[in-house]
A tleap script that builds the chain and sets N, CA, C and O, in Angstrom:
source leaprc.protein.ff14SB
mol = sequence {
  NMET SER ILE PRO VAL VAL PRO LYS SER TYR
  ARG GLN GLY TYR ALA LEU ALA GLN LYS HIE
  ASN SER GLU MET ALA GLN ARG TYR ILE GLU
  HIE THR THR ILE GLY ASP PRO GLN LEU ASP
  PRO ILE ILE GLU GLU LEU SER GLY LEU PRO
  ARG ALA GLN PHE HIE GLN TYR LEU ARG ALA
  CYS VAL GLU CGLN
}
set mol.1.N position { -174.919 10.313 60.262 }
set mol.1.CA position { -173.640 10.858 60.680 }
set mol.1.C position { -173.610 11.007 62.194 }
set mol.1.O position { -174.582 11.441 62.812 }
set mol.2.N position { -172.485 10.642 62.772 }
set mol.2.CA position { -172.344 10.820 64.211 }
set mol.2.C position { -171.875 12.245 64.502 }
set mol.2.O position { -171.282 12.909 63.651 }
set mol.3.N position { -172.150 12.687 65.702 }
set mol.3.CA position { -171.737 14.037 66.100 }
set mol.3.C position { -170.277 13.963 66.541 }
set mol.3.O position { -169.951 13.219 67.466 }
set mol.4.N position { -169.393 14.725 65.890 }
set mol.4.CA position { -167.973 14.660 66.253 }
set mol.4.C position { -167.687 15.391 67.561 }
set mol.4.O position { -168.441 16.273 67.975 }
set mol.5.N position { -166.601 15.015 68.194 }
set mol.5.CA position { -166.122 15.740 69.367 }
set mol.5.C position { -165.366 16.943 68.810 }
set mol.5.O position { -164.343 16.789 68.143 }
set mol.6.N position { -165.871 18.124 69.085 }
set mol.6.CA position { -165.299 19.352 68.531 }
set mol.6.C position { -164.409 20.012 69.579 }
set mol.6.O position { -164.875 20.350 70.667 }
set mol.7.N position { -163.114 20.200 69.252 }
set mol.7.CA position { -162.233 20.889 70.199 }
set mol.7.C position { -162.793 22.271 70.543 }
set mol.7.O position { -163.391 22.938 69.698 }
set mol.8.N position { -162.596 22.679 71.763 }
set mol.8.CA position { -163.147 23.949 72.252 }
set mol.8.C position { -162.798 25.123 71.338 }
set mol.8.O position { -163.646 25.975 71.071 }
set mol.9.N position { -161.566 25.172 70.864 }
set mol.9.CA position { -161.144 26.298 70.028 }
set mol.9.C position { -161.809 26.300 68.656 }
set mol.9.O position { -161.753 27.312 67.956 }
set mol.10.N position { -162.438 25.195 68.251 }
set mol.10.CA position { -163.101 25.095 66.940 }
set mol.10.C position { -164.608 25.335 67.023 }
set mol.10.O position { -165.250 25.528 65.991 }
set mol.11.N position { -165.178 25.327 68.203 }
set mol.11.CA position { -166.636 25.283 68.352 }
set mol.11.C position { -167.372 26.438 67.683 }
set mol.11.O position { -168.389 26.217 67.025 }
set mol.12.N position { -166.892 27.636 67.835 }
set mol.12.CA position { -167.586 28.786 67.235 }
set mol.12.C position { -167.589 28.681 65.710 }
set mol.12.O position { -168.632 28.848 65.077 }
set mol.13.N position { -166.436 28.407 65.127 }
set mol.13.CA position { -166.339 28.262 63.678 }
set mol.13.C position { -167.112 27.063 63.174 }
set mol.13.O position { -167.714 27.116 62.102 }
set mol.14.N position { -167.103 25.974 63.942 }
set mol.14.CA position { -167.832 24.765 63.558 }
set mol.14.C position { -169.325 25.044 63.500 }
set mol.14.O position { -170.002 24.627 62.560 }
set mol.15.N position { -169.839 25.746 64.500 }
set mol.15.CA position { -171.270 26.077 64.521 }
set mol.15.C position { -171.651 26.913 63.299 }
set mol.15.O position { -172.698 26.686 62.693 }
set mol.16.N position { -170.825 27.858 62.945 }
set mol.16.CA position { -171.082 28.695 61.773 }
set mol.16.C position { -171.000 27.864 60.492 }
set mol.16.O position { -171.855 27.986 59.615 }
set mol.17.N position { -169.976 27.025 60.386 }
set mol.17.CA position { -169.799 26.193 59.190 }
set mol.17.C position { -170.956 25.218 59.019 }
set mol.17.O position { -171.366 24.942 57.892 }
set mol.18.N position { -171.483 24.697 60.107 }
set mol.18.CA position { -172.608 23.761 60.029 }
set mol.18.C position { -173.826 24.403 59.366 }
set mol.18.O position { -174.576 23.730 58.659 }
set mol.19.N position { -174.021 25.684 59.590 }
set mol.19.CA position { -175.158 26.386 58.984 }
set mol.19.C position { -175.034 26.431 57.473 }
set mol.19.O position { -176.041 26.463 56.765 }
set mol.20.N position { -173.798 26.433 56.971 }
set mol.20.CA position { -173.561 26.540 55.529 }
set mol.20.C position { -173.442 25.174 54.859 }
set mol.20.O position { -173.972 24.964 53.768 }
set mol.21.N position { -172.740 24.242 55.519 }
set mol.21.CA position { -172.546 22.917 54.934 }
set mol.21.C position { -172.166 21.964 56.066 }
set mol.21.O position { -170.988 21.796 56.385 }
set mol.22.N position { -173.180 21.344 56.666 }
set mol.22.CA position { -172.930 20.527 57.858 }
set mol.22.C position { -172.047 19.314 57.569 }
set mol.22.O position { -171.231 18.935 58.409 }
set mol.23.N position { -172.195 18.710 56.407 }
set mol.23.CA position { -171.375 17.535 56.083 }
set mol.23.C position { -169.897 17.924 55.966 }
set mol.23.O position { -169.028 17.220 56.481 }
set mol.24.N position { -169.617 19.023 55.301 }
set mol.24.CA position { -168.233 19.465 55.155 }
set mol.24.C position { -167.652 19.876 56.509 }
set mol.24.O position { -166.487 19.599 56.796 }
set mol.25.N position { -168.452 20.529 57.330 }
set mol.25.CA position { -167.985 20.934 58.660 }
set mol.25.C position { -167.596 19.705 59.478 }
set mol.25.O position { -166.568 19.704 60.155 }
set mol.26.N position { -168.414 18.670 59.414 }
set mol.26.CA position { -168.117 17.453 60.163 }
set mol.26.C position { -166.856 16.782 59.618 }
set mol.26.O position { -166.013 16.328 60.392 }
set mol.27.N position { -166.724 16.716 58.311 }
set mol.27.CA position { -165.519 16.115 57.718 }
set mol.27.C position { -164.265 16.882 58.134 }
set mol.27.O position { -163.229 16.280 58.415 }
set mol.28.N position { -164.363 18.201 58.172 }
set mol.28.CA position { -163.218 19.027 58.565 }
set mol.28.C position { -162.769 18.642 59.972 }
set mol.28.O position { -161.583 18.410 60.207 }
set mol.29.N position { -163.710 18.574 60.899 }
set mol.29.CA position { -163.384 18.220 62.278 }
set mol.29.C position { -162.780 16.821 62.336 }
set mol.29.O position { -161.785 16.600 63.027 }
set mol.30.N position { -163.377 15.882 61.614 }
set mol.30.CA position { -162.857 14.514 61.622 }
set mol.30.C position { -161.412 14.475 61.133 }
set mol.30.O position { -160.577 13.785 61.717 }
set mol.31.N position { -161.118 15.203 60.077 }
set mol.31.CA position { -159.778 15.155 59.499 }
set mol.31.C position { -158.747 15.965 60.282 }
set mol.31.O position { -157.555 15.663 60.222 }
set mol.32.N position { -159.179 16.971 61.003 }
set mol.32.CA position { -158.210 17.743 61.788 }
set mol.32.C position { -157.961 17.142 63.162 }
set mol.32.O position { -157.076 17.599 63.886 }
set mol.33.N position { -158.726 16.130 63.528 }
set mol.33.CA position { -158.528 15.511 64.836 }
set mol.33.C position { -158.032 14.069 64.727 }
set mol.33.O position { -157.995 13.353 65.728 }
set mol.34.N position { -157.654 13.638 63.536 }
set mol.34.CA position { -157.088 12.304 63.337 }
set mol.34.C position { -155.629 12.334 63.799 }
set mol.34.O position { -154.877 13.246 63.455 }
set mol.35.N position { -155.254 11.359 64.555 }
set mol.35.CA position { -153.865 11.279 65.004 }
set mol.35.C position { -152.950 10.798 63.883 }
set mol.35.O position { -153.414 10.287 62.864 }
set mol.36.N position { -151.678 10.963 64.080 }
set mol.36.CA position { -150.664 10.503 63.136 }
set mol.36.C position { -149.639 9.721 63.944 }
set mol.36.O position { -148.769 10.318 64.577 }
set mol.37.N position { -149.730 8.395 63.931 }
set mol.37.CA position { -148.864 7.573 64.782 }
set mol.37.C position { -147.368 7.846 64.626 }
set mol.37.O position { -146.619 7.723 65.596 }
set mol.38.N position { -146.923 8.211 63.430 }
set mol.38.CA position { -145.498 8.485 63.234 }
set mol.38.C position { -145.110 9.874 63.739 }
set mol.38.O position { -144.009 10.060 64.257 }
set mol.39.N position { -145.993 10.831 63.593 }
set mol.39.CA position { -145.675 12.209 63.961 }
set mol.39.C position { -146.033 12.546 65.410 }
set mol.39.O position { -145.400 13.414 66.012 }
set mol.40.N position { -147.022 11.883 65.970 }
set mol.40.CA position { -147.475 12.213 67.328 }
set mol.40.C position { -146.352 12.224 68.366 }
set mol.40.O position { -146.313 13.150 69.176 }
set mol.41.N position { -145.426 11.239 68.391 }
set mol.41.CA position { -144.348 11.283 69.384 }
set mol.41.C position { -143.418 12.485 69.190 }
set mol.41.O position { -142.894 13.033 70.160 }
set mol.42.N position { -143.219 12.884 67.951 }
set mol.42.CA position { -142.362 14.042 67.671 }
set mol.42.C position { -143.030 15.318 68.169 }
set mol.42.O position { -142.389 16.157 68.802 }
set mol.43.N position { -144.315 15.457 67.880 }
set mol.43.CA position { -145.065 16.633 68.347 }
set mol.43.C position { -145.047 16.681 69.869 }
set mol.43.O position { -144.889 17.751 70.456 }
set mol.44.N position { -145.207 15.540 70.500 }
set mol.44.CA position { -145.176 15.484 71.967 }
set mol.44.C position { -143.825 15.963 72.492 }
set mol.44.O position { -143.762 16.703 73.473 }
set mol.45.N position { -142.752 15.541 71.840 }
set mol.45.CA position { -141.413 15.947 72.261 }
set mol.45.C position { -141.204 17.450 72.071 }
set mol.45.O position { -140.593 18.105 72.916 }
set mol.46.N position { -141.705 17.992 70.972 }
set mol.46.CA position { -141.540 19.413 70.682 }
set mol.46.C position { -142.458 20.301 71.519 }
set mol.46.O position { -142.209 21.500 71.636 }
set mol.47.N position { -143.496 19.743 72.093 }
set mol.47.CA position { -144.510 20.544 72.782 }
set mol.47.C position { -143.973 21.346 73.964 }
set mol.47.O position { -144.612 22.308 74.391 }
set mol.48.N position { -142.822 20.973 74.497 }
set mol.48.CA position { -142.248 21.710 75.616 }
set mol.48.C position { -141.462 22.948 75.201 }
set mol.48.O position { -141.027 23.728 76.049 }
set mol.49.N position { -141.284 23.125 73.897 }
set mol.49.CA position { -140.538 24.290 73.403 }
set mol.49.C position { -141.373 25.560 73.487 }
set mol.49.O position { -142.600 25.488 73.548 }
set mol.50.N position { -140.728 26.719 73.490 }
set mol.50.CA position { -141.482 27.966 73.380 }
set mol.50.C position { -142.301 27.946 72.071 }
set mol.50.O position { -141.880 27.367 71.069 }
set mol.51.N position { -143.444 28.573 72.110 }
set mol.51.CA position { -144.395 28.522 70.989 }
set mol.51.C position { -143.760 28.864 69.635 }
set mol.51.O position { -143.973 28.141 68.661 }
set mol.52.N position { -142.994 29.942 69.559 }
set mol.52.CA position { -142.395 30.361 68.286 }
set mol.52.C position { -141.434 29.298 67.765 }
set mol.52.O position { -141.416 29.003 66.570 }
set mol.53.N position { -140.642 28.729 68.660 }
set mol.53.CA position { -139.687 27.700 68.243 }
set mol.53.C position { -140.419 26.426 67.822 }
set mol.53.O position { -140.023 25.777 66.855 }
set mol.54.N position { -141.480 26.065 68.538 }
set mol.54.CA position { -142.293 24.900 68.177 }
set mol.54.C position { -142.819 25.059 66.756 }
set mol.54.O position { -142.713 24.137 65.947 }
set mol.55.N position { -143.384 26.219 66.449 }
set mol.55.CA position { -143.939 26.453 65.115 }
set mol.55.C position { -142.850 26.486 64.044 }
set mol.55.O position { -143.082 26.077 62.907 }
set mol.56.N position { -141.680 26.964 64.401 }
set mol.56.CA position { -140.563 26.977 63.455 }
set mol.56.C position { -140.188 25.538 63.071 }
set mol.56.O position { -140.028 25.231 61.889 }
set mol.57.N position { -140.052 24.678 64.051 }
set mol.57.CA position { -139.722 23.274 63.782 }
set mol.57.C position { -140.856 22.574 63.029 }
set mol.57.O position { -140.606 21.821 62.087 }
set mol.58.N position { -142.078 22.818 63.439 }
set mol.58.CA position { -143.222 22.190 62.781 }
set mol.58.C position { -143.291 22.611 61.321 }
set mol.58.O position { -143.512 21.775 60.446 }
set mol.59.N position { -143.104 23.900 61.048 }
set mol.59.CA position { -143.128 24.406 59.674 }
set mol.59.C position { -142.027 23.749 58.838 }
set mol.59.O position { -142.256 23.372 57.689 }
set mol.60.N position { -140.845 23.615 59.414 }
set mol.60.CA position { -139.722 22.996 58.699 }
set mol.60.C position { -140.043 21.532 58.379 }
set mol.60.O position { -139.720 21.053 57.291 }
set mol.61.N position { -140.665 20.829 59.304 }
set mol.61.CA position { -141.030 19.426 59.058 }
set mol.61.C position { -142.052 19.308 57.941 }
set mol.61.O position { -141.923 18.449 57.069 }
set mol.62.N position { -143.045 20.146 57.957 }
set mol.62.CA position { -144.097 20.108 56.932 }
set mol.62.C position { -143.531 20.447 55.557 }
set mol.62.O position { -143.888 19.817 54.562 }
set mol.63.N position { -142.652 21.438 55.503 }
set mol.63.CA position { -142.109 21.872 54.221 }
set mol.63.C position { -141.144 20.861 53.620 }
set mol.63.O position { -140.955 20.834 52.404 }
set mol.64.N position { -140.534 20.032 54.452 }
set mol.64.CA position { -139.615 19.028 53.928 }
set mol.64.C position { -140.346 17.751 53.710 }
set mol.64.O position { -139.752 16.767 53.268 }
savepdb mol mol.pdb
quit
């Protein structure tokens, strides 16, 4: 297994998860850092919104 690039905000939890199940921890990082070619441009466009409004739109997209 290769060592994944772990986002800074995930590092503490990743280190803890590795102690319990290193394979699952690595899979989690791999799957949460995969891009989505169809959604990425939309997220980029929404990224300039205030945080609460961004999450409101994101939640609505996921739920639909």
